[in-house]
N, C-alpha and C positions, 0 to 999 in steps of 0.2 A: 317722578319725572325729572328729567335733566333741566336744571336752570340754564336758560340760554344766554349766551353773550349778546350784548345789545349794541346796536348802532343808533344813530339818530334817525330822523326821517318821520314819515307819517304826516298827519296834519299838524298845524301849528301847536296845538295843545300837547300832543304826544311828544313832539320834538322838544318842546320846552321842558316837559316833565322828565324826559330821559337825560337831559343835561344835568338835572339835579340828583339823579340816581347814581349809585355806585354798585355795579353788578360784579360780585366776586363769587367764585365757586372753585371746584377742584379741577376745572378744565374738562376737556373732551378727549380722553385717551383713545376711544375707538376711532375717532376722526384722525387724530395725530398718527395713528398706526398706518394711515394711507399716505403719509409723507414719504418722499424718496429716502432711501437708507443713508445716502451720503449728504451731510449737512451743507448748507450754503446760505444764501440770503433769502429771508422770508418776510412777507408782508402779511400782517394779521389785521384784516379789516373788521372793525367792530371788536377791538381787543379787550373791552371791559377793563377789569383791574389787572389783567395780564396773566390769567391762569394758563391759557394755551401757550403764551409766550414763555412762561416758566417751563412747561413741558418741552418745548422746542429748544430752548437755550440749554437745557440739561443734555440734549443730544448734540449740541455743538452748533446749532443754528444761530445766525445773527439776525435778530428780529426787529423790524420796524412796525410799530403799532399805530393804528388810527382809531380815534374815539371822538365822540361828540362831547363827552363829559370832562370838565377840568379835574374833577375829583378822581376819575378813573385814570386820567393822564398821569396824575401824580403817583398813583399806586403802580400803574403798569411800568413806569420808568425803571423800577427795580429789576424788571425782567427783559427789558427791551434796550437795544442800542439807542433808540430814539422813539418818541411817541409824538405823533402829529395830531393836532386838534382840527377836525374837519367833519363836515356833514356828508355822509355817503350818498345823499340824494343829489348833491351838487358835483361839479367837476372836481376831481382830486387835485390838490395843490401840486405845483411843479416840483416842490421839494421831495415829493414821494420818490421821484426818480424812476428808473426802468430796470429791465434785465434781472428780474427776480427769479430765483429757482423754485419758489413756492409762494402761493397766495392762499391764505386760509380765510374761508367764509363760514364761520361756525354760528349757525342760528342768526343770520343777518338778513338774508334776502326777504324773509317773510315780513320784515319791518319796513320795507321800502315801497313807496308808490311806484317807482320806476326802476325795478331791479335790472332791467336791460342796460341802463346807463352804466351801472357799476360793473356788470359783466363785460361790457365792451371795453371798459378801462382795464379790467383784469387781463383780458386777452392781449392787450397792447403792452402791459407791464411785464408779462412773462417772457423770459428769454427762450430761445430755441431749446426744446426739451424740458422747459419748465412745467410745473404741475399746479393745478388748482384743486384743492380739496374743500368739499362743501358739505355742510350738515343742515338739514331742514327738519323741523318737527313734523310728525306724522299725525294729521287730524283724523285719520282713519284707524288709528291704534284702537284695539278692541275695547278698552275701557271707555274711550270717547264714543264709540259706536253704541255701547250699552247705555250710556247716559242720554244720548240723543233718542234712542229707542224708548227710553222712559220719559221723554219729553223735557229733558234738561240740557241746556246748552248755554251756560253762563260763562262770561269771560272771568278770568282770574288774575291775580297779581303776577303770576309767572307760570311757567309750564307750557303745555301745548296750546292751551286756550288763553295765553297771555293777552292782557288787555291792549298791548301795543302792537299786536300782530295785525297786519293789514291784508295779508294774502295767505292762502292755504294751498299746499301742493300735495299731490299723491306721489307714489313711487314713480309712476310713469310721467306725470306732468312735471315733476322736478327735473328729471333727466331731459325732457323736451325743452324746458326753459334754458338749460345750459347749451343744448345742441343748437337751438335756433339763434343763440347769441355767440356762436363761434367757439364753443368749448366742447370738444368731442369727448363724451363719457367713455372711459375705458374700464371702469369698475363701478358697480352700483350694488349696494347692499343695505340691509337694515340692521339696527341694533335695538334689541328689546327683550321680550320674554314671553314664554308660553304661560297660560293661566293655570299654574299648579296650586296656587293658593297655599293652604296650610301644609300641603305635601312638600312644598319647596324646602321648608325648614328640616324635614326629616331625611332628605336625600343628600348624598355626598355632593359637595360643591362642583366637582368635575362632571358628575352626571347631570346636574341642573344646567351647567354651562353647555353641555352637548345638546340637551333638549332645546334650550333657548336658541342656540345657533341653528339647529335643524329647522325649528319653527320659522325663524326669520328668513331662512333660505327658501323654505317651502311657500310661505305667504308673507312676503315683506310688508305689504300694505296692511296686513291685519295684525301681525305680531310685533312689528317694529315701532318703537316709540320715537326713534329718529331715523332719518333717511340719509345715507352717506354716499358720496360720489367722489371719484377721482377722475379728473378731466385734463385733456391737453388742448392748448390753443390751436384751433383750426385743424385738429386731427393730426398734427405733426408727430412723427415718431420720436423716441428718445427719452421717455419718461424716466427710465432707470439710468442712473449715472454710476 
């Protein structure tokens, strides 16, 4: 399972706990692929230790990161033009600025009690033609369904059933969340895999990739481990620059 980037939020204990954590991973390449082809100014909300900022900066993006963790802020600074310390449950500080070409929300919204506040801010921060790209964990991914069928549904340190997740979204309800908060979804897909088990290691990588892609296109809510969306503020045209 993909280790999600974190923001602050949740109840007091969760927020305090995440301030002490440093979440570092290899980033979220399937989400970053949804970014516009021409680089500009990007805001990475819940930037963690800067893994997604590293991927974006390698493509020429100028990234501002936001995190709740001082430790993450220190590490993310290596990949961002600047990193702001803020709680995404609260109003974003004025120094965030405006007119971003891209806002990244990679495994962030499920940690928030009031995600609509952040989404409203994102809509206002994007310039005309700007894009928001969003990743959510899929609680209906087939391994989770099997566990629930067997009577198991324990929270974990990370992954889809992360102990700091406050909300769960399906493929449809994730899109609906964005739409009702002023972000028009222009692309929605899932990234995951078909249950090939041991056969996976015997097949050519290209064949496995085609099977996984077809399965996620056919049943994104079943075979997707994460749900991916590209959205425009208020449905305005001009995503591609």
